[in-house]
N, C-alpha and C positions, 0 to 999 in steps of 0.2 A: 932135724925135724923137717919133713917135707913142707914146702910152702903151699898154702892154699891158693887155688886159682880163682880170682874174682870172676873170670869168665864162666867158670863152672858153678861156683857157689853164689848164685844170684839171690839177692834178698827177696823175701816174699813181696809180691807186688799187689797193689790195690786192684780190686776187681774192675773199677770203672774210673780209670785215669788217676790223677794225683791225689784224690781224696782218701779218707781213711779206709782201710781194708774192712770189709764187712763179711765175716765168715758165714753168716746165715745164708748167703747166696751160694748154693752148692755148686761146686765145680763139676763139670760133666765127667763121668767115669771113663770116657774114651781115652783120655791121656794116661790114666793109670793102666788101662788094659794094653796100651802100646809098649809099656816098659818091658824090657827083656830080662828083668831081674825081679825077685820076690819083694813084696811090700811087707813092712813090719808095723805092728801096732802093739798095744798092751795085750797081755795074755788073757786067758779066760777068767782069771781071778778078778778082773775088772768087769763089772756087770752094768755099768752106766752107759749113757749115750755115746755113740761113735759117729764121726762125720768126716767127709772128705774136705780137703782144703784146696790145694792146687799142686800142679806139677811144674818142674822147671826143665828146660831143655838146653842142650849144648849148642854150639854155633851151627852144627849141621842139622839141627832139628830133632836129634835123638833125645828121648826122655832120660834124664840123668838123676833127678831127685824129685821128691814129693813129700807132702805132709798129710798126716791123718790126725784128727783131733779126738779127744776123749773128755767126757765130763761136760761142764758148763761151757758154752761157746763164749770166748773172751769178749769183753766189751769193745765197742768202737773206741778208738784211742782217746778221742776227746771227752769221753765219759769216764775214763779211769784216772783216778788220782792215787799215786803210790802212797801207801801208808794210811789210806782212808778206810772207813768201815767197809767199803766195797771190796777192798783187798781180802777181807775175811770171808766174804760171801762167794767170791769166785773160786771155783775148784776145777782146774783143767790141766791136762797134760797133752802136749802135741808131740807125736813121734815123726821124725824126719828120716826117710830112707834115702841113701845116696849110693849109686852104683859105684863099685870099686873098679875104676877104669885106669889103665896105664896111659902114658903118653901115646897118642896114636894119630894117624893121618885123618884129616876130615874126609867126609864121604865124597866130596867133589875133587879131592886130591890137591887142593890149593894151599893147604896149610896144616898145622899140627894142633891137636886139641890137648890141653894140659891134663895131667893126671889128677884124679880125685884122691882124697885121703881122709883119714879120720878128722883131720883139721877142717876139711870141707864141711863135714857134718857138724862140728863144733861151731863153726862160724854161722852156718845156716840157722842153727838152733839159737845162738846168741842174738842174731838179728831178728829172728822170729819173735823172741820174747820182747825185744824193744818195740816191735810194731804194735804191741798191745799195751804200751806203757806211756803214761803222761805224768811227769813229776808234778807233785803238788805245788801250787802257787806259781807255775810257770806260765808266762804270757805267751799267747799264740805266736807272736812275732819272733820269739826265741826258740820255738819248737824245732824248726828245721836245723838251726845251728847245733842244738843239743843232740838231735838225732844223728847228725853227721859226725859229731865228736864221739858219741857212744858207739856208732857203727865202726869207726876206726879203732876204738878200744877193743871191740869184740873181735875185730880182725887180728889185732896184735895178740890178744889172749889165745885165740884159736891156733896161732902159729907158734905158740910156746906151751904146748900141753904138758911139758915136764916142769913148768915153772911153779912158783910158790902159790899162785892164785888157784891152782887146781889140786884137788885131792883124788884119791882112788876109791871107787865104790864098786863092789861086786854085786851084779844083778843077774838073774836068770834070763838067758836068751834061748828059746826053744828048749827050756829045761836044763841048760848047761850054764853053770856059774861063769860069768864073763866080766872082765875088768872094764870099768868105764872111767873116763876123766870127768870130774864133777866139780862144779863151782856154784856158789850162791851169791846173790846180791839182794839189795833192798827191793828189787822188782820181781824176784823169783829165782828159779834155779835152771841150770843148763848142764847137760851131760852129753858125752859122745864116746863111742866105742866101735869095735869091728866085730862082725859076726862070722860064723863059719860058712855062711851061705853066699859069700862073695859080695856083700854089701856093708857099708858103714851105716851106723844108726846114731842119730842124734835125738835129743828130746829136750823140751823146755816146759815149764809149768809154773803154776802159782796156786797156793791154797791146797795142793795135793802133794803129800810128801813123796819124794823120789825114792826113799829108802825101801818102800814096800812094793815097788813096781817090778814087773817082769815083762819081757817082750816075746812075741811069737810071730811067725809068718802068718799073714792074712790069707786064709784059704779061699775066701770068696770076696774079692774087692767090690763086686757089684752090690753086695748086701749093704755096704756102707752108704750107697747112694739112694737107698730106699726111702 
C-alpha cells in the first residue's frame, strides 16, 4: 500500500490561527479556480446547502486538494460533544478532492514532491472529521493530546486501507458504481476512493448516512461561493 505523504495530506487548518476552525467564514473561490483538476461534490440527488471550505497546496504552491461541505455547517469544535443530543441534530457531509499526482520534481527544481494516493484522501477525511469533534467530558487541557493521538491513528488507518478497520462500499461517481474504503467511529464516518477523472475522493460526515450518497463533478464551483 502506498504511503501517504504528510507534506501533501495536510490537515484542515483553522481560518484564523490556532483557534477552532469556523466553516461559516467562506473561503475565497480563487483557490478552487486555480486547481488543474475537477472538483467533486455530492450529486444532484442532494438538494440541501453546499459551501466551500478550503484548499491545500503542495510545497511548490500548486493546489492539490480541497473540501466542499454539504448540509448543516459543523459546529465549532468546542461546542460539539460526541454522543450528545447535538450529534443527532447535525447532518453534514464533506467531500475532499485530491489530485492524483505521481512523484514529481518541484517547480523550482530543488526537490521532489511525493505522490498522492487514495490514502491521502482517506487521511484528509479522517482528520477533517476530527477537527469538528470534541469528546464528551474532556477537559480543554487534554484536547491537544487527544487530537494528536487521534490524528496519528487516522494516519495509520489511512495507510492500511486493506485492514480490518475498513469495509468496502459501492457508491455512484458520475453515475458509475465505484468501490470506496469505508469506516465508522463514534464521531461519524470516513470513506475514500478513486475516480475515473484522475482524482481521489474522500468524504466524512455525521448525521447523514453515507450509504445513500453519490458523487459528481462540480460543474460551476463559483456557484458554491454565492
